[in-house]
N, C-alpha and C positions, 0 to 999 in steps of 0.2 A: 504494500500500500504506500502510495506517495504521501509525503509529509511536507509541511511548510513550517518555517520558523520566523518569528518576528524578533529582531535584534533591536533593542531600544536603549537609547542613551539620554541622559540629561546633561546638557552642555551649559556651563556657566557663561553668561554674557552673549548667548546666541540671540536672545530676544532683547527688546528695549521698549520702555514706555514712551509716552508722548513727549517727555522732556529729554529723551535720549539716555536715560539711566538704564544700564544693562541689567538683565535678570536672566535666570535660567529658562531654557526652553527645551522641548523634547525633539528627538530625531528617532525615527523608526524605519528600519529596512525590513522588507519581507522577502525571504528567499523560498523558492519552491512554487508549486502549482497553486494558482488562485483557489481552485476548488478542493484542494487537499485538506486533510485534517491537520490542525495545528499541533506541533510538537509540545508536549507538556511533561511535567514530572521529572523523573530521573534522567530520561533521555534529553530533555531540555537542559538540565543542569550540566550533564556531561558535555554536551555540545558547547555550551557557553564557556566552559573551562578552557576550551581551545581557541576562543576568539580573543583578539587583542584590540584594545581601543584604537590604536594607531590604524589598524586595518579598516575599522568601521569609519573613522574620520576620513580616510582616503577614499573609500567607496562613496561617501556622502559629499565629496569635494569640499570638505571642511578642514583638511589637514594643513592648509596654509594659514588659516586664521586661529586655530585652536590646538592645544596640546592635550595629551592624555590627562594631565593634571587638572584641566578644565572640565573633565567629564567623569561620569559614573554610569555604569550599566544599571538599568532599572528593568523590572519585569514588565511584560506587556500589560498586565493588569494595572500596575502603577502608572504606566504611560497613559492608558485609557482613562484612568481616574483623574490624573493631573492635567492632561492635555486634551481630553474630551473628544477624541476622534470618533466621528459618527460611522466612518467606514474604516476597515482595516488599512493599514499603511502598506 
């Protein structure tokens, strides 16, 4: 069975308010077939152990602006709760 995975980051300074004050914002990348079941549990945790922040920043074209120190991985559930995506990323 095909699986998909959502890799989510919170990046400090990615967003900004009306006055230009930076604040954290979320980035979410989805890998796999759109119609596939989402990877969860131990399988998800094992996969995430192999992912590096630098690689995700590069894939999201943010590696020239931000460093791994600006970021932290968050779960897809935390991403959905904090950043309110109506549709999966």
